[in-house]
C-alpha positions as CSV (number, residue, x, y, z in Angstrom):
1,Q,22.3,16.4,-20.2
2,V,19.7,18.8,-21.6
3,Q,20.0,22.3,-22.7
4,L,17.4,24.9,-23.5
5,V,18.4,27.9,-25.6
6,E,16.1,30.9,-26.1
7,S,16.4,33.1,-29.2
8,G,14.4,35.9,-30.9
9,G,14.6,38.6,-28.3
10,G,15.5,42.2,-29.0
11,L,14.2,45.7,-29.1
12,V,10.8,46.5,-30.4
13,Q,8.5,49.4,-30.4
14,P,5.2,49.5,-28.5
15,G,2.5,47.8,-30.5
16,G,5.1,45.7,-32.4
17,S,5.6,41.9,-32.5
18,L,8.3,39.5,-31.7
19,R,8.6,35.7,-31.9
20,L,10.7,33.8,-29.4
21,S,12.0,30.3,-29.9
22,C,13.4,27.8,-27.5
23,A,15.1,24.7,-28.7
24,A,15.9,21.8,-26.4
25,S,18.8,19.5,-27.1
26,G,20.5,16.6,-25.4
27,S,19.6,13.1,-24.2
28,I,15.8,13.5,-24.4
29,V,13.3,10.7,-24.3
30,S,10.4,13.1,-24.5
31,I,9.3,16.6,-23.4
32,N,6.2,17.0,-21.4
33,V,4.9,20.5,-20.6
34,M,6.8,23.5,-21.9
35,G,6.4,27.1,-20.9
36,W,7.5,30.6,-21.1
37,Y,8.3,32.9,-18.1
38,R,9.6,36.4,-17.8
39,Q,11.3,38.4,-15.1
40,A,11.6,42.1,-15.0
41,P,14.2,44.0,-12.9
42,G,13.2,43.9,-9.2
43,K,10.3,41.5,-9.8
44,E,9.5,37.9,-9.4
45,R,9.6,35.5,-12.3
46,E,6.2,35.3,-13.8
47,L,4.6,32.4,-15.6
48,L,3.3,33.6,-19.0
49,A,2.2,30.5,-20.9
50,R,2.4,26.8,-20.8
51,I,1.6,24.1,-23.4
52,S,1.1,20.4,-22.8
53,T,2.3,17.6,-24.9
54,G,-1.1,17.4,-26.6
55,G,-1.2,21.1,-27.2
56,T,-3.4,22.3,-24.3
57,T,-2.4,25.9,-23.4
58,N,-2.7,28.2,-20.4
59,Y,-2.0,31.9,-20.3
60,A,-1.4,34.5,-17.7
61,D,-4.0,37.3,-17.8
62,S,-1.4,39.9,-18.5
63,V,-0.7,38.3,-21.9
64,K,-3.9,36.5,-22.8
65,G,-5.1,37.5,-26.3
66,R,-1.7,39.0,-27.2
67,F,0.7,36.1,-26.8
68,T,0.5,32.6,-28.4
69,I,2.5,29.6,-27.3
70,S,3.1,26.8,-29.7
71,R,5.5,23.8,-30.0
72,D,7.1,21.7,-32.6
73,N,7.7,18.3,-31.1
74,T,9.7,17.1,-34.1
75,K,12.2,19.9,-33.3
76,N,11.9,19.9,-29.5
77,T,11.1,23.6,-29.8
78,V,8.6,25.9,-28.2
79,Y,7.6,29.3,-29.5
80,L,6.1,32.4,-28.1
81,Q,4.4,34.7,-30.6
82,M,4.1,38.2,-29.0
83,N,1.8,40.8,-30.5
84,S,0.7,44.2,-29.4
85,L,3.7,44.5,-27.1
86,K,3.7,47.1,-24.3
87,P,6.6,48.7,-22.4
88,E,5.5,46.7,-19.4
89,D,6.4,43.5,-21.4
90,T,10.0,44.5,-21.0
91,A,11.8,41.6,-19.3
92,V,14.1,38.7,-19.6
93,Y,12.1,35.8,-21.1
94,Y,12.9,32.3,-20.1
95,C,11.7,28.9,-21.5
96,N,11.1,25.9,-19.3
97,A,10.6,22.3,-20.1
98,L,9.8,19.3,-18.1
99,V,11.9,16.6,-19.8
100,Q,11.6,12.8,-19.6
101,L,15.1,11.5,-19.2
102,G,14.5,7.8,-18.7
103,R,12.0,5.1,-19.2
104,A,13.1,2.6,-16.6
105,P,12.8,4.2,-14.2
106,Y,10.5,6.9,-15.4
107,T,12.6,10.0,-14.8
108,L,11.6,13.7,-15.1
109,Y,13.7,16.7,-14.8
110,D,12.8,20.4,-15.0
111,Y,15.1,22.5,-17.2
112,W,15.5,26.2,-17.7
113,G,17.0,28.3,-20.5
114,R,19.3,31.2,-19.8
115,G,16.9,33.7,-21.0
116,T,16.6,36.3,-23.8
117,Q,16.0,40.1,-23.3
118,V,12.9,41.7,-24.7
119,T,12.8,45.4,-24.6
120,V,9.6,47.3,-25.6
121,S,10.4,51.0,-26.0
122,T,10.4,53.9,-28.4
């Protein structure tokens, strides 16, 4: 019913910047919290940042001060601005959204994108 598609990944040098986007489409009543996760090879998926409907944000310590999450509710899109990138930021980045699918009954469903590769290397 709902699809999340990430974009904006790629290869960047240490210290560089990248902006990720994730657009949700489908039969959406509203989108509640949205977030960004990443998973490096051999590691668990890590929560990086979340943003509420009202714009309240939370960040993992590993990216705090470097990454900024934002959203455009008119476009059902969440963004992740990544600055001062480090080699350890290399991972597949996933977006996540808690989507309201129905009003009666009130129905929520958790959706994931397929991921976009971010590689930080010289």
